[in-house]
C-alpha positions in Angstrom: -55.0 3.2 -12.3 -51.9 5.2 -11.3 -49.4 3.9 -8.8 -46.3 4.9 -7.0 -43.7 2.6 -5.5 -42.1 3.3 -2.1 -38.9 1.7 -1.2 -36.3 1.6 1.6 -32.9 2.2 0.1 -29.6 3.8 1.0 -28.2 6.9 -0.6 -26.1 5.1 -3.2 -29.0 2.9 -4.3 -31.4 5.9 -4.4 -28.9 7.8 -6.6 -28.5 4.9 -8.9 -32.3 4.4 -9.2 -32.7 8.1 -10.0 -30.2 8.0 -12.8 -31.7 4.8 -14.2 -35.2 6.3 -14.1 -34.0 9.5 -15.8 -32.3 7.6 -18.6 -35.3 5.4 -19.1 -37.6 8.4 -19.2 -35.3 10.2 -21.7 -35.4 7.0 -23.9 -39.2 7.3 -23.9 -39.9 4.4 -21.6 -42.7 4.6 -19.0 -41.3 5.1 -15.6 -43.3 4.4 -12.5 -42.9 7.1 -9.9 -40.9 6.1 -6.9 -40.5 7.5 -3.4 -37.5 6.3 -1.4 -36.8 6.4 2.3 -33.5 5.8 4.0 -34.8 3.6 6.8 -37.9 1.9 8.1 -38.1 4.5 10.8 -38.2 7.3 8.2 -41.0 5.4 6.3 -43.1 4.9 9.3 -42.6 8.4 10.5 -43.7 9.8 7.2 -46.5 7.4 6.6 -48.2 6.2 9.9 -51.5 4.4 9.7 -53.5 7.7 10.2 -52.0 9.1 7.0 -52.7 6.0 5.0 -56.3 6.2 6.2 -56.4 9.9 5.1 -55.1 8.9 1.7 -57.7 6.1 1.3 -60.4 8.6 2.1 -59.2 11.2 -0.4 -58.9 8.5 -3.1 -62.5 7.5 -2.5 -63.8 11.0 -2.1 -61.6 13.5 -4.1 -62.4 17.2 -3.9 -62.9 17.5 -0.2 -61.6 20.5 1.6 -59.4 20.1 4.7 -62.3 20.8 7.1 -64.6 18.4 5.2 -61.9 15.7 5.4 -61.4 16.3 9.1 -65.1 16.0 9.7 -65.4 12.7 7.7 -62.4 11.2 9.5 -63.7 12.4 12.9 -60.3 14.0 13.7 -59.3 17.5 14.8 -58.7 19.9 11.9 -55.2 20.9 13.1 -54.1 17.2 13.1 -55.5 16.6 9.7 -53.8 19.8 8.4 -50.5 18.5 9.7 -50.9 15.2 7.9 -52.1 16.9 4.7 -49.1 19.2 4.7 -46.8 16.2 5.1 -48.4 14.3 2.3 -48.4 17.3 0.0 -44.7 17.7 0.7 -43.8 14.1 -0.4 -46.2 14.2 -3.4 -48.9 11.8 -2.2 -51.6 14.5 -2.1 -52.5 17.4 -4.4 -54.4 20.5 -3.5 -55.9 22.9 -6.0 -56.1 26.7 -5.7 -59.6 26.3 -4.1 -58.2 24.0 -1.4 -59.8 20.8 -2.8 -57.7 17.7 -2.1 -57.0 14.8 -4.5 -54.6 11.9 -4.6 -52.4 11.5 -7.7 -52.0 7.8 -7.1 -54.7 5.2 -6.3 -52.1 2.4 -5.6 -49.1 2.4 -3.4 -46.6 -0.5 -3.6 -44.1 -0.7 -0.7 -40.9 -2.7 -1.4 -39.0 -3.6 1.7 -36.1 -6.0 1.3 -35.6 -7.4 4.7 -32.2 -8.8 3.9 -30.6 -5.5 3.1 -29.6 -2.9 5.6 -30.6 0.6 4.7 
């Protein structure tokens, strides 16, 4: 299984986490990929429920084209294309040169410290 961790963190914490991950990777340690958002609003804007459903579908059925995915999800192709582009941009989807979609991660862990302001 491959996983990514998503976290809400401010710029200072994100910079510190990046340096820490870089140093650990250079030391030969395994580093779990991380995606950081500056606020809950940013997280929910980037990953609404419809995009999670799309990701779940691609994980279960890799290799679908955009139009096949839209058909399976029962959604309009242009809406699915918008979601796919957004997920490609943040690295939660891959697309090969033939247009087939796959997900590089089959687990997403979201860390949200409710006691810290982002």
